[in-house]
C-alpha positions as a Markdown table, in Angstrom:
| # | Residue | x | y | z |
|---|---|---|---|---|
| 1 | Met | 8.0 | 3.1 | -11.9 |
| 2 | Ile | 4.7 | 2.1 | -12.9 |
| 3 | Thr | 2.4 | 2.7 | -10.5 |
| 4 | His | -1.4 | 2.0 | -12.4 |
| 5 | Val | -0.4 | -1.5 | -12.6 |
| 6 | Lys | -0.6 | -2.2 | -9.0 |
| 7 | Ala | -4.0 | -3.4 | -7.5 |
| 8 | Thr | -5.4 | -4.5 | -4.4 |
| 9 | Leu | -8.2 | -6.9 | -4.2 |
| 10 | Leu | -10.9 | -7.1 | -1.5 |
| 11 | Leu | -13.5 | -9.7 | -1.6 |
| 12 | Arg | -16.2 | -9.7 | 0.4 |
| 13 | Thr | -19.1 | -11.3 | -1.8 |
| 14 | Ser | -19.7 | -14.9 | -3.1 |
| 15 | Ala | -16.2 | -15.0 | -4.4 |
| 16 | Tyr | -14.7 | -15.9 | -1.6 |
| 17 | Ser | -15.7 | -19.0 | -1.7 |
| 18 | Leu | -14.0 | -19.6 | -5.0 |
| 19 | Leu | -11.4 | -17.4 | -3.6 |
| 20 | Val | -10.8 | -20.4 | -0.4 |
| 21 | Ala | -11.3 | -23.3 | -3.3 |
| 22 | Ala | -8.1 | -21.3 | -4.9 |
| 23 | Cys | -6.0 | -21.4 | -1.3 |
| 24 | Leu | -6.6 | -24.2 | -0.1 |
| 25 | Ser | -5.3 | -25.9 | -3.9 |
| 26 | Ala | -2.8 | -23.4 | -4.2 |
| 27 | Ser | -1.5 | -24.3 | -0.6 |
| 28 | Thr | -1.3 | -28.1 | -1.2 |
| 29 | Ala | 0.8 | -27.3 | -4.9 |
| 30 | Ala | 3.3 | -25.0 | -2.5 |
| 31 | Gln | 4.6 | -27.8 | -0.7 |
| 32 | Glu | 6.1 | -29.0 | -3.7 |
| 33 | Arg | 6.8 | -25.1 | -5.5 |
| 34 | Trp | 8.5 | -23.1 | -3.5 |
| 35 | Ala | 12.3 | -23.5 | -3.1 |
| 36 | Asp | 12.5 | -21.3 | -0.2 |
| 37 | Glu | 10.3 | -20.1 | 2.7 |
| 38 | Arg | 11.0 | -17.5 | 5.8 |
| 39 | Ile | 9.2 | -15.5 | 8.3 |
| 40 | Ala | 9.7 | -12.0 | 8.3 |
| 41 | Gly | 7.5 | -10.5 | 11.2 |
| 42 | Pro | 4.4 | -11.0 | 10.4 |
| 43 | Phe | 4.7 | -12.5 | 6.4 |
| 44 | Thr | 5.0 | -15.5 | 5.8 |
| 45 | Cys | 7.2 | -15.3 | 2.3 |
| 46 | His | 6.7 | -18.5 | -0.1 |
| 47 | Ala | 9.7 | -17.4 | -2.9 |
| 48 | Asp | 10.6 | -20.5 | -6.4 |
| 49 | Phe | 14.0 | -18.8 | -5.4 |
| 50 | Ser | 17.1 | -18.3 | -2.7 |
| 51 | Leu | 15.4 | -15.3 | -0.1 |
| 52 | Asp | 19.1 | -15.2 | 0.4 |
| 53 | Glu | 19.2 | -12.6 | -2.8 |
| 54 | His | 17.5 | -10.1 | -1.3 |
| 55 | Pro | 18.5 | -10.0 | 2.5 |
| 56 | Ser | 17.7 | -6.3 | 3.2 |
| 57 | Leu | 14.1 | -6.7 | 1.6 |
| 58 | Leu | 13.6 | -9.5 | 4.7 |
| 59 | Ala | 14.8 | -7.5 | 7.0 |
| 60 | Glu | 12.4 | -4.4 | 5.7 |
| 61 | Leu | 9.5 | -6.6 | 6.0 |
| 62 | Glu | 10.1 | -7.3 | 9.5 |
| 63 | Gln | 10.4 | -3.5 | 10.5 |
| 64 | Leu | 7.5 | -2.6 | 8.2 |
| 65 | Gln | 4.8 | -3.4 | 10.6 |
| 66 | Arg | 6.4 | -1.5 | 13.1 |
| 67 | Asp | 6.3 | 1.9 | 11.2 |
| 68 | Val | 3.2 | 1.2 | 9.6 |
| 69 | Thr | 1.6 | 1.2 | 12.9 |
| 70 | Arg | 3.9 | 3.5 | 15.1 |
| 71 | Thr | 3.0 | 6.1 | 11.8 |
| 72 | Leu | 0.0 | 6.2 | 11.9 |
| 73 | Gly | -0.9 | 5.4 | 15.6 |
| 74 | Ile | -3.0 | 2.0 | 14.5 |
| 75 | Val | -3.2 | -1.2 | 17.0 |
| 76 | Glu | -1.2 | -3.9 | 15.4 |
| 77 | Ser | -3.0 | -6.7 | 13.8 |
| 78 | Arg | -2.0 | -10.5 | 14.4 |
| 79 | Glu | -2.8 | -11.7 | 11.0 |
| 80 | Pro | -0.6 | -13.2 | 9.5 |
| 81 | Val | 0.3 | -12.4 | 5.6 |
| 82 | His | 1.6 | -14.7 | 3.2 |
| 83 | Leu | 3.7 | -13.8 | 0.3 |
| 84 | His | 4.3 | -15.2 | -2.7 |
| 85 | Leu | 7.3 | -14.4 | -4.7 |
| 86 | Phe | 8.6 | -15.9 | -8.2 |
| 87 | Ala | 12.1 | -15.3 | -10.0 |
| 88 | Arg | 10.1 | -15.1 | -13.3 |
| 89 | Lys | 6.9 | -13.2 | -15.0 |
| 90 | Ser | 6.0 | -16.3 | -16.9 |
| 91 | Thr | 5.6 | -18.5 | -13.7 |
| 92 | Tyr | 4.0 | -15.7 | -12.2 |
| 93 | Gln | 1.5 | -15.5 | -14.8 |
| 94 | Ser | 1.2 | -19.1 | -15.1 |
| 95 | Tyr | 0.4 | -19.6 | -11.2 |
| 96 | Leu | -2.1 | -16.8 | -10.7 |
| 97 | Gln | -3.9 | -18.3 | -13.8 |
| 98 | Ala | -4.2 | -21.5 | -12.5 |
| 99 | Tyr | -5.4 | -20.6 | -9.3 |
| 100 | Phe | -7.0 | -17.0 | -9.8 |
| 101 | Pro | -7.7 | -17.2 | -13.4 |
| 102 | Asn | -10.9 | -14.4 | -13.3 |
| 103 | Leu | -8.4 | -11.7 | -12.2 |
| 104 | Pro | -7.0 | -9.0 | -14.1 |
| 105 | Tyr | -3.2 | -8.9 | -15.0 |
| 106 | Arg | -1.6 | -6.8 | -12.4 |
| 107 | Arg | 2.7 | -6.9 | -12.2 |
| 108 | Ala | 2.2 | -7.2 | -8.5 |
| 109 | Met | -1.3 | -7.8 | -6.4 |
| 110 | Phe | -3.0 | -8.2 | -3.0 |
| 111 | Ile | -5.6 | -10.1 | -2.3 |
| 112 | Lys | -7.8 | -10.7 | 0.7 |
| 113 | Ala | -11.2 | -12.0 | 1.3 |
| 114 | Arg | -12.3 | -12.7 | 4.9 |
| 115 | Gly | -8.9 | -14.1 | 6.0 |
| 116 | Pro | -5.3 | -13.1 | 5.8 |
| 117 | Gly | -4.1 | -11.4 | 2.6 |
| 118 | Met | -1.8 | -12.6 | 0.4 |
| 119 | Val | 0.5 | -10.5 | -2.1 |
| 120 | Phe | 2.0 | -12.0 | -4.9 |
| 121 | Ala | 5.2 | -10.4 | -7.1 |
| 122 | Tyr | 7.2 | -11.5 | -9.0 |
| 123 | Arg | 11.2 | -10.3 | -9.6 |
| 124 | Ser | 10.7 | -6.9 | -11.9 |
| 125 | Gly | 13.1 | -4.6 | -12.1 |
| 126 | Asp | 11.0 | -3.0 | -9.5 |
| 127 | Phe | 10.2 | -5.9 | -7.4 |
| 128 | Glu | 10.9 | -5.1 | -3.9 |
| 129 | Val | 9.2 | -1.3 | -4.8 |
| 130 | Asp | 6.5 | -3.8 | -5.2 |
| 131 | Val | 6.9 | -6.0 | -2.4 |
| 132 | Arg | 6.6 | -3.2 | 0.1 |
| 133 | His | 4.2 | -1.1 | -1.8 |
| 134 | Glu | 1.6 | -4.5 | -1.9 |
| 135 | Ser | 2.8 | -5.3 | 1.6 |
| 136 | Thr | 1.5 | -2.0 | 3.0 |
| 137 | His | -1.8 | -2.5 | 1.4 |
| 138 | Ala | -1.8 | -6.0 | 3.0 |
| 139 | Leu | -1.0 | -4.7 | 6.9 |
| 140 | Leu | -3.3 | -1.7 | 6.6 |
| 141 | His | -6.4 | -4.0 | 5.6 |
| 142 | Ala | -5.1 | -6.5 | 8.3 |
| 143 | Ser | -5.7 | -3.4 | 10.9 |
| 144 | Leu | -8.4 | -1.6 | 9.9 |
| 145 | Pro | -12.4 | -2.8 | 8.4 |
| 146 | Met | -11.2 | -0.2 | 5.3 |
| 147 | Val | -9.0 | 2.4 | 3.6 |
| 148 | Pro | -10.2 | 4.9 | 1.0 |
| 149 | Leu | -9.1 | 3.9 | -1.7 |
| 150 | Trp | -6.8 | 6.8 | -2.3 |
| 151 | Leu | -5.5 | 6.9 | 1.1 |
| 152 | Asp | -4.9 | 3.2 | 0.8 |
| 153 | Glu | -2.3 | 3.7 | -2.3 |
| 154 | Gly | -0.6 | 7.4 | -0.7 |
| 155 | Leu | 0.1 | 5.6 | 2.4 |
| 156 | Ala | 1.3 | 2.3 | 0.2 |
| 157 | Glu | 3.1 | 4.9 | -2.2 |
| 158 | Tyr | 4.9 | 6.4 | 1.0 |
| 159 | Phe | 5.7 | 3.3 | 2.3 |
| 160 | Glu | 7.1 | 1.5 | -0.8 |
| 161 | Val | 10.9 | 3.0 | -0.6 |
| 162 | Pro | 13.2 | 2.2 | 2.0 |
| 163 | Pro | 12.5 | 3.9 | 5.4 |
| 164 | Asp | 15.8 | 6.4 | 4.7 |
| 165 | Glu | 14.6 | 8.1 | 1.4 |
| 166 | Arg | 10.6 | 7.9 | 2.6 |
| 167 | Ala | 10.8 | 11.7 | 3.4 |
| 168 | Phe | 13.3 | 12.9 | 1.2 |
| 169 | Asp | 13.8 | 10.6 | -1.9 |
| 170 | Ser | 10.6 | 9.5 | -3.0 |
| 171 | Pro | 10.4 | 9.8 | -7.0 |
| 172 | His | 7.6 | 11.3 | -6.3 |
| 173 | Leu | 9.0 | 14.6 | -4.7 |
| 174 | Leu | 10.3 | 16.0 | -7.5 |
| 175 | Gly | 7.0 | 16.5 | -9.8 |
| 176 | Val | 5.5 | 17.9 | -6.8 |
| 177 | Lys | 7.4 | 20.2 | -6.0 |
| 178 | Trp | 7.3 | 21.6 | -9.2 |
| 179 | Ser | 3.8 | 21.3 | -9.2 |
| 180 | Ala | 3.6 | 23.2 | -6.3 |
| 181 | Arg | 5.7 | 26.2 | -7.6 |
| 182 | Leu | 3.1 | 26.6 | -10.9 |
| 183 | Gly | 0.8 | 26.6 | -8.1 |
| 184 | Ile | -0.9 | 23.3 | -9.2 |
| 185 | Ile | -2.7 | 22.0 | -5.9 |
| 186 | Pro | -4.0 | 18.3 | -5.8 |
| 187 | Gln | -7.5 | 18.7 | -4.4 |
| 188 | Met | -8.3 | 15.9 | -1.8 |
| 189 | Glu | -11.9 | 16.4 | -2.1 |
| 190 | Arg | -10.7 | 14.9 | -6.1 |
| 191 | Leu | -9.3 | 12.2 | -4.9 |
| 192 | Glu | -12.2 | 11.3 | -2.5 |
| 193 | Lys | -14.3 | 10.6 | -5.4 |
| 194 | Ile | -12.5 | 7.8 | -6.5 |
| 195 | Arg | -14.3 | 4.5 | -6.3 |
| 196 | Glu | -12.5 | 2.6 | -8.7 |
| 197 | Leu | -8.6 | 1.5 | -9.3 |
| 198 | Ala | -9.1 | 2.2 | -13.0 |
| 199 | Glu | -9.7 | 5.5 | -12.4 |
| 200 | Met | -6.0 | 6.5 | -11.1 |
| 201 | Asp | -3.7 | 7.0 | -13.1 |
| 202 | Ser | 0.3 | 8.3 | -12.5 |
| 203 | Ala | -1.1 | 11.8 | -11.4 |
| 204 | Glu | -3.5 | 10.5 | -9.1 |
| 205 | Tyr | -1.2 | 8.7 | -7.4 |
| 206 | Arg | 1.4 | 11.2 | -7.2 |
| 207 | His | -1.2 | 13.6 | -5.7 |
| 208 | Ala | -2.3 | 10.6 | -3.4 |
| 209 | Trp | 1.3 | 10.4 | -1.9 |
| 210 | Ala | 1.5 | 13.9 | -1.6 |
| 211 | Trp | -1.4 | 14.5 | 1.1 |
| 212 | Val | 0.3 | 11.0 | 2.2 |
| 213 | His | 3.5 | 12.9 | 3.0 |
| 214 | Phe | 2.0 | 16.4 | 3.9 |
| 215 | Met | 0.0 | 14.7 | 6.6 |
| 216 | Leu | 3.3 | 13.0 | 8.0 |
| 217 | His | 6.0 | 15.3 | 7.6 |
| 218 | Gly | 3.8 | 19.0 | 8.0 |
| 219 | Pro | 1.7 | 20.5 | 9.9 |
| 220 | Pro | 1.4 | 18.5 | 13.8 |
| 221 | Glu | -2.8 | 19.0 | 13.0 |
| 222 | Ala | -2.5 | 17.5 | 9.9 |
| 223 | Arg | -1.1 | 14.3 | 11.3 |
| 224 | Asp | -2.8 | 14.3 | 14.5 |
| 225 | Glu | -6.2 | 14.5 | 12.1 |
| 226 | Leu | -4.9 | 11.6 | 10.2 |
| 227 | Val | -4.2 | 9.4 | 13.0 |
| 228 | Arg | -7.3 | 10.6 | 14.9 |
| 229 | Tyr | -8.9 | 9.6 | 11.3 |
| 230 | Leu | -7.4 | 6.1 | 10.9 |
| 231 | Ala | -8.7 | 5.4 | 14.5 |
| 232 | Asp | -12.1 | 6.5 | 14.2 |
| 233 | Ile | -11.9 | 3.7 | 11.7 |
| 234 | Gln | -10.4 | 1.1 | 13.6 |
| 235 | Ala | -13.2 | 1.9 | 16.3 |
| 236 | His | -16.3 | 1.8 | 13.6 |
| 237 | Ala | -17.1 | 4.6 | 14.3 |
| 238 | Pro | -18.1 | 6.8 | 11.4 |
| 239 | Pro | -14.6 | 9.0 | 10.4 |
| 240 | Gly | -16.4 | 11.2 | 8.0 |
| 241 | Arg | -14.3 | 12.5 | 5.3 |
| 242 | Leu | -10.9 | 13.7 | 5.8 |
| 243 | Ser | -10.9 | 16.2 | 3.6 |
| 244 | Glu | -13.4 | 18.2 | 6.0 |
| 245 | Arg | -11.9 | 17.2 | 9.1 |
| 246 | Leu | -8.5 | 18.4 | 7.8 |
| 247 | Arg | -10.2 | 21.9 | 6.9 |
| 248 | Arg | -11.4 | 22.3 | 10.3 |
| 249 | Arg | -8.3 | 22.0 | 11.5 |
| 250 | Leu | -6.6 | 23.8 | 9.0 |
| 251 | Pro | -8.6 | 26.8 | 7.0 |
| 252 | Asp | -5.8 | 27.3 | 4.9 |
| 253 | Leu | -5.6 | 23.6 | 4.2 |
| 254 | Asp | -4.2 | 24.1 | 0.1 |
| 255 | Gln | -1.4 | 27.1 | 1.0 |
| 256 | Arg | -0.5 | 24.9 | 3.8 |
| 257 | Leu | -0.2 | 22.3 | 1.0 |
| 258 | Ala | 1.8 | 24.5 | -1.8 |
| 259 | Glu | 4.3 | 26.0 | 1.1 |
| 260 | His | 5.0 | 22.2 | 2.5 |
| 261 | Phe | 6.4 | 21.8 | -1.0 |
| 262 | Thr | 7.7 | 24.8 | -2.2 |
| 263 | Gly | 9.9 | 25.1 | 1.2 |
| 264 | Trp | 10.7 | 21.3 | 1.3 |
| 265 | Lys | 14.1 | 20.9 | 1.6 |
| 266 | Arg | 16.2 | 18.5 | 3.2 |
């Protein structure tokens, strides 16, 4: 899995008007382009191939919003999300070039202005992973006014695998466990300084996932603080830094993180 090719693009400037125009043009073209269209929970899926080829993905998308909101304690949004899915890389690239020519190429992409979010992906070897990852971004940004970049990516990495693999079978788990045994502890404070996606490489994605896994499967205080932090964001209250909040609840935070992964078993 090549996580650094994933992108979340939030447009809140004059680029919004250009995006709206592009979306209107894309919607008009879509009436003639899409071979299959389905509704799956909050997702309107537009595909240039038969979605019958991915029945489990559609079922998982229906469940994904419930999983994200219940796990994180955030209020479910009624905002729709549009998924644009392509059979071939070349078609995907041509579509993005036609309607979003100024955006950098990514294997899969989530785009949001002030309206509903949009996800774009093609059937690469990691197609379903990409769709779940970008759809998680879409759900988070539909419910929350902002999400710190590192946490946004860490949550997307967590929810990008099927539900029964999130706790024990993430591709990140083995590397994080070995690092913990070697005394290498990711620092949340370093992740909190990241402002651009380009600053995140595979190590940052892995570290962001590690903190999310710790908060969701580690000490109850950590999960409670994550839920409280996201609740403050949803209420438009200044949330402060999550690292500081966690350290107030768990003064031995780094040790607890290390113990979580050195002792983590099925």
